[in-house]
C-alpha positions as CSV (number, residue, x, y, z in Angstrom):
1,M,75.8,108.9,85.6
2,G,74.4,107.0,82.6
3,E,75.1,103.5,81.4
4,A,78.8,102.5,81.5
5,Q,80.5,100.6,78.7
6,R,81.6,97.2,80.1
7,V,85.2,96.7,78.8
8,P,88.3,95.5,80.6
9,Y,89.8,98.5,82.4
10,D,93.2,98.1,80.7
11,E,91.5,98.4,77.3
12,L,89.3,101.2,78.5
13,I,92.3,103.3,79.6
14,R,94.1,102.5,76.4
15,Q,91.1,103.5,74.2
16,A,90.6,106.7,76.3
17,R,94.2,107.8,75.8
18,E,94.1,107.1,72.0
19,A,90.8,109.0,71.8
20,Y,92.3,112.0,73.5
21,D,95.4,112.0,71.3
22,S,93.2,111.9,68.1
23,G,90.5,114.1,69.6
24,T,89.2,117.5,68.5
25,D,89.6,120.7,70.5
26,L,86.6,122.6,71.8
27,T,83.7,120.4,70.7
28,L,80.8,121.0,73.1
29,A,77.9,118.9,74.5
30,V,75.4,119.8,77.2
31,E,73.4,117.4,79.4
32,E,70.4,118.6,81.4
33,E,68.5,116.6,84.1
34,F,64.8,117.3,84.6
35,A,62.2,116.2,87.2
36,L,59.1,114.5,85.9
37,L,56.1,116.2,87.6
38,D,52.3,115.7,87.9
39,P,50.9,118.8,86.2
40,E,48.3,119.5,89.0
41,T,50.3,118.8,92.1
42,L,53.8,119.5,90.7
43,S,55.0,116.5,92.8
44,L,57.5,114.0,91.4
45,V,56.0,111.1,89.4
46,N,57.7,107.8,88.4
47,R,57.1,107.9,84.7
48,F,60.5,107.7,83.0
49,E,59.8,104.4,81.3
50,E,56.6,105.7,79.7
51,L,58.5,108.8,78.6
52,K,61.3,106.7,77.1
53,A,58.9,104.4,75.3
54,S,57.0,107.4,73.9
55,A,60.3,108.8,72.4
56,A,60.8,105.7,70.2
57,G,61.1,106.7,66.6
58,T,61.4,110.4,67.4
59,A,64.3,112.8,66.8
60,V,65.0,112.9,70.5
61,E,65.1,109.2,71.1
62,E,68.9,108.7,71.0
63,H,69.4,111.8,73.2
64,L,67.1,110.9,76.1
65,V,68.4,108.7,78.9
66,G,67.5,107.6,82.4
67,E,69.2,109.1,85.4
68,L,68.8,107.0,88.5
69,I,65.2,107.5,89.5
70,A,62.0,107.0,87.5
71,S,60.9,110.6,88.2
72,E,64.0,112.0,86.4
73,V,65.1,112.2,82.8
74,E,68.3,113.5,81.2
75,V,68.4,115.0,77.7
76,R,71.6,115.6,75.7
77,T,72.5,117.9,72.9
78,G,75.0,115.5,71.4
79,R,78.4,116.5,70.2
80,C,78.4,120.0,68.7
81,T,81.2,121.8,66.9
82,S,80.4,125.3,68.0
83,F,78.7,127.2,70.8
84,S,76.0,128.4,68.4
85,E,75.1,124.9,67.5
86,A,75.0,123.7,71.1
87,S,72.9,126.7,72.1
88,E,70.4,125.9,69.4
89,R,70.4,122.2,70.4
90,V,69.7,123.0,74.1
91,G,66.5,124.8,73.1
92,E,65.5,122.1,70.6
93,R,66.0,119.3,73.1
94,R,64.0,121.1,75.8
95,A,61.2,121.6,73.4
96,Q,61.2,118.0,72.2
97,L,61.3,116.7,75.8
98,S,58.6,119.0,77.0
99,A,56.3,118.0,74.1
100,L,56.8,114.3,74.9
101,A,56.1,114.9,78.6
102,G,53.1,117.0,77.8
103,A,51.6,114.3,75.6
104,L,51.8,111.9,78.6
105,G,50.1,114.5,80.9
106,A,53.4,115.4,82.7
107,V,55.5,118.5,83.0
108,L,59.2,119.1,83.7
109,G,60.9,120.6,86.7
110,A,64.3,122.2,86.3
111,T,65.9,123.2,89.6
112,G,68.6,121.3,91.4
113,T,66.2,119.8,94.0
114,H,62.4,119.2,94.3
115,P,60.9,121.4,97.1
116,W,58.9,118.7,98.8
117,S,58.7,115.3,97.2
118,R,60.2,112.6,99.4
119,W,63.1,110.5,98.3
120,Q,61.4,107.5,99.9
121,D,58.7,107.7,97.2
122,Q,61.0,107.6,94.2
123,R,61.8,104.4,92.4
124,I,65.3,103.6,91.0
125,I,65.0,102.6,87.4
126,D,65.6,98.9,86.5
127,T,68.9,98.8,84.6
128,P,72.1,96.9,85.4
129,H,74.0,100.1,86.0
130,Y,71.6,101.6,88.5
131,R,70.9,98.2,90.2
132,R,74.6,98.0,90.7
133,N,74.8,101.5,92.1
134,D,71.9,100.7,94.4
135,E,73.7,97.6,95.7
136,L,77.0,99.6,96.2
137,L,75.7,102.8,97.7
138,R,72.4,102.0,99.4
139,Y,71.1,105.1,101.3
140,V,73.6,107.4,99.6
141,V,72.0,106.6,96.2
142,W,68.4,106.5,97.5
143,R,68.8,110.0,98.9
144,N,70.2,111.5,95.6
145,N,67.0,113.1,94.2
146,T,68.9,115.9,92.5
147,F,69.0,117.4,89.1
148,G,72.2,118.7,87.5
149,F,73.7,120.4,84.5
150,H,76.8,119.0,82.8
151,V,79.1,120.4,80.1
152,H,81.5,118.3,78.0
153,V,84.3,120.2,76.2
154,G,86.5,118.3,73.7
155,I,90.3,118.4,74.4
156,R,92.9,117.1,72.0
157,G,95.7,115.3,73.8
158,A,95.7,113.3,77.0
159,A,98.3,115.5,78.7
160,R,96.4,118.7,77.7
161,A,93.2,117.2,79.1
162,I,94.8,116.6,82.5
163,A,96.2,120.2,82.5
164,V,92.8,121.6,81.6
165,H,91.1,119.5,84.2
166,D,93.6,120.8,86.8
167,G,93.1,124.3,85.6
168,L,89.3,124.2,86.0
169,R,89.3,123.1,89.6
170,P,89.7,126.5,91.3
171,F,86.8,127.9,89.2
172,L,84.2,125.2,90.0
173,P,82.8,127.3,93.0
174,H,82.3,130.2,90.6
175,L,80.3,128.1,88.2
176,L,78.3,126.7,91.1
177,A,77.5,130.2,92.5
178,L,76.2,131.3,89.1
179,S,74.1,128.1,88.6
180,A,72.7,127.8,92.2
181,S,69.0,126.9,91.9
182,S,68.1,124.7,94.9
183,P,67.3,126.4,98.2
184,L,64.1,124.5,98.6
185,V,64.1,120.8,99.6
186,E,62.3,118.4,102.0
187,G,59.5,121.0,102.5
188,V,61.7,123.8,103.8
189,N,63.9,126.7,102.8
190,S,67.3,125.0,103.5
191,G,69.1,128.3,104.0
192,L,71.5,127.2,101.2
193,H,71.5,128.4,97.6
194,S,72.5,124.9,96.4
195,A,71.1,122.2,98.6
196,R,71.7,119.8,95.7
197,T,75.5,120.2,96.1
198,E,75.2,119.2,99.8
199,I,73.1,116.2,99.0
200,F,75.1,114.9,96.1
201,T,78.7,116.1,96.6
202,R,78.9,115.5,100.4
203,M,77.4,112.0,100.3
204,F,78.8,110.3,97.2
205,P,82.2,108.8,97.2
206,R,84.8,110.2,94.8
207,C,82.8,113.3,94.5
208,G,83.3,117.1,94.9
209,V,86.5,118.8,93.8
210,P,89.2,116.3,93.0
211,D,92.9,116.6,93.6
212,P,95.0,117.8,90.7
213,Y,96.4,114.8,88.7
214,R,99.3,116.8,87.1
215,T,100.0,114.1,84.4
216,W,98.1,111.5,82.5
217,G,100.3,108.9,84.1
218,E,99.2,110.0,87.6
219,F,95.5,110.0,86.5
220,E,95.9,106.6,84.9
221,A,97.6,105.2,88.0
222,Y,94.7,106.4,90.1
223,V,92.1,104.8,87.9
224,R,94.0,101.6,87.8
225,L,94.3,101.5,91.6
226,L,90.5,102.0,92.0
227,Y,89.8,99.1,89.7
228,E,92.5,96.8,91.2
229,T,91.4,97.4,94.7
230,G,87.7,96.8,93.9
231,S,86.8,100.4,94.7
232,I,85.0,100.8,91.4
233,D,83.9,98.4,88.6
234,E,82.7,101.1,86.2
235,H,84.5,104.3,85.2
236,T,81.3,106.3,85.7
237,Q,81.8,105.7,89.5
238,L,84.2,108.6,89.5
239,W,81.6,111.2,90.4
240,W,84.0,114.2,90.7
241,S,82.7,117.7,89.9
242,V,85.1,117.8,87.0
243,R,86.6,114.7,85.4
244,P,88.6,113.7,82.3
245,H,86.0,111.4,80.7
246,L,87.0,107.9,79.9
247,A,84.4,107.2,77.2
248,Y,84.7,110.5,75.3
249,P,87.8,112.7,74.7
250,T,86.3,115.5,76.8
251,V,86.7,117.2,80.2
252,E,83.3,117.1,81.8
253,I,82.2,119.9,84.2
254,R,79.6,118.5,86.6
255,I,79.3,121.1,89.4
256,C,76.2,123.0,88.3
257,D,72.6,122.9,89.4
258,G,69.8,122.4,86.9
259,Q,68.6,125.6,85.2
260,P,64.8,126.5,85.0
261,D,65.4,129.3,82.4
262,L,66.5,128.5,78.9
263,S,68.4,131.7,78.4
264,E,70.3,131.0,81.7
265,S,71.0,127.5,80.6
266,R,72.6,128.8,77.4
267,M,74.5,131.4,79.4
268,L,75.9,128.9,81.8
269,A,76.9,126.5,79.0
270,G,78.6,129.4,77.3
271,L,80.6,130.4,80.4
272,A,81.7,126.9,81.1
273,Y,82.8,126.5,77.4
274,A,84.6,129.9,77.2
275,L,86.3,129.3,80.6
276,T,87.6,125.9,79.4
277,A,88.8,127.4,76.1
278,R,90.6,130.2,78.0
279,I,92.3,127.6,80.2
280,V,93.3,125.6,77.1
281,R,95.0,128.8,75.7
282,A,96.8,129.3,79.0
283,V,98.0,125.7,79.0
284,D,99.2,126.0,75.4
285,E,101.0,129.4,76.0
286,G,102.5,128.5,79.3
287,E,100.5,131.1,81.2
288,P,100.5,130.3,85.0
289,L,97.1,129.2,86.3
290,P,96.0,129.4,90.0
291,Q,96.5,126.2,91.9
292,P,95.3,127.0,95.4
293,P,95.5,124.4,98.2
294,P,92.4,122.1,98.1
295,R,91.3,123.6,101.4
296,M,90.9,127.0,99.8
297,I,88.9,125.6,96.9
298,E,86.8,123.9,99.6
299,E,86.3,127.2,101.3
300,N,85.0,128.8,98.1
301,L,82.8,125.8,97.4
302,W,81.1,126.2,100.8
303,R,80.6,129.9,100.1
304,A,78.9,129.0,96.8
305,I,76.7,126.4,98.4
306,R,75.6,128.6,101.2
307,Y,75.3,132.0,99.5
308,G,75.5,131.5,95.8
309,L,75.7,134.8,93.9
310,S,74.5,136.7,96.9
311,G,77.7,136.1,99.0
312,T,81.4,136.4,98.5
313,L,84.1,134.4,96.9
314,L,87.9,134.3,97.3
315,D,90.1,135.2,94.4
316,P,91.9,131.8,93.7
317,S,95.3,133.5,93.3
318,T,95.3,136.2,96.0
319,F,92.5,135.0,98.3
320,E,91.1,138.5,98.2
321,V,87.5,138.5,99.3
322,R,85.1,139.9,96.7
323,P,81.3,140.0,96.2
324,A,80.5,136.9,94.2
325,R,79.3,138.9,91.3
326,A,82.5,141.0,91.2
327,E,84.6,137.8,91.3
328,L,82.5,136.4,88.4
329,E,82.9,139.6,86.5
330,R,86.6,139.3,86.9
331,L,86.5,135.8,85.5
332,L,84.3,136.9,82.6
333,D,86.8,139.7,81.8
334,W,89.7,137.1,81.8
335,A,87.7,134.7,79.5
336,S,86.2,137.3,77.2
337,P,88.9,137.5,74.5
338,V,88.5,133.8,73.8
339,A,84.7,134.0,74.2
340,D,84.6,136.7,71.5
341,E,86.6,134.5,69.1
342,L,84.2,131.6,69.8
343,G,81.1,133.7,69.5
344,V,80.0,133.1,73.1
345,P,78.1,135.9,74.8
346,L,79.0,136.2,78.5
347,A,76.7,137.6,81.1
348,I,75.7,137.4,84.8
349,P,71.9,137.5,85.5
350,A,70.4,140.2,87.7
351,A,69.2,137.3,89.9
352,N,69.8,133.6,89.5
353,A,67.2,130.9,90.2
354,A,68.1,130.5,93.8
355,E,67.9,134.3,94.4
356,R,64.5,134.4,92.7
357,Q,63.1,131.7,94.8
358,I,64.5,133.2,98.0
359,A,62.9,136.5,97.1
360,R,59.5,134.8,96.8
361,I,60.0,133.2,100.2
362,E,60.5,136.6,101.7
363,E,57.3,137.8,100.0
364,G,55.4,135.0,101.6
365,W,54.8,132.7,98.7
366,S,54.2,129.0,99.3
367,L,56.6,126.3,98.0
368,A,54.1,125.3,95.3
369,E,53.7,128.9,94.1
370,I,57.4,129.4,93.9
371,Y,58.0,126.1,92.2
372,A,55.3,126.7,89.6
373,E,56.7,130.1,88.8
374,Q,60.4,129.4,88.7
375,A,61.0,125.7,88.0
376,T,58.6,124.2,85.6
377,L,58.7,123.8,81.8
378,G,55.4,123.1,79.9
379,A,53.3,124.2,82.9
380,R,52.1,127.5,84.1
381,R,54.9,130.0,84.4
382,R,53.3,131.9,87.2
383,A,51.3,130.1,89.9
384,S,47.9,131.3,91.1
385,P,47.5,131.6,94.9
386,G,45.4,128.5,94.9
387,V,47.7,126.1,93.1
388,A,47.6,122.6,94.5
389,A,50.8,121.2,96.0
390,G,50.1,117.6,96.8
391,G,51.6,117.6,100.2
392,A,53.9,120.6,99.8
393,A,54.7,122.2,103.1
394,E,53.5,125.8,103.5
395,V,56.2,126.5,106.1
396,V,59.2,127.6,104.1
397,H,61.8,128.5,106.8
398,G,64.5,126.1,107.8
């Protein structure tokens, strides 16, 4: 989300188009959302304002922002001109943020949902933007205690940005399956690999996989209609899982769960970046890109939510059913020539964060033990059997 710039929408749209038409291809920025945790109980704690104040005068101050609830923080790499720069910044920002939290006696959680802390106990931060969202969305925004991972890729040209946006849509389920990290929520094993996606995507308006826009004019007409009908009053109220950004000349990928492991965070950013660059090349060279019916993208999205990397996905062109890993490998093969040119290593982990947590469930671990091992930065990386859980449920089946 983030604070929106208050300008008349006609001017906003005009500035956005001009920014795209004078923009730079394949810049990269990564945004990571983290939970703020009590170091002993690992429960969510409402301490964002303290954390923000403690960042004053530090190198991370301008890159640290609030994200709805006071038990959440977002840190941004800023605009990078290469993947190697962005990869370095992701690690640097995590270290800076972890040090700030540690100095306050807090630690950071990095999965898409918190396993047990109640949404009723979280406080929305007091800014005009989030007060407005609270007023507009009520229960929908209260319930959104989720933590995501966003990638911005710079695209030159408004028409190209729309074509790249449309080209990314069929591959959003692939990125979600790879990133899935949130099987545990509300004190249970949800049975999903990405409960975060169900909570956020299924509840928020203008969320999930958007329709293709086809042209900048069609996108602009849609945005104008939303403003003119009072459907939105800030451009950030388009919460789609991919969107042409109206404040920066980027296409923003918003489908992914938060990542507990730094190497997997870098890997995920690399795939999103290389995939976008590969689509840019296809657009420029007139290579056909798959445009399956929205209902088929929705089918793949559900498969990614439910089974993540452990299930199957449909080939967006042929609808052939493949193991999710095999379908991801096919995508990596397609993107690899451009990835090699950009210096982006592509890989699929032996097990992603959701699979690691589910494996621990099957071994009989408690939620607190699982969360301490898999999901925390600046805290113990492996829980002892007696770790406190501050109300965490021991029953981990749905």
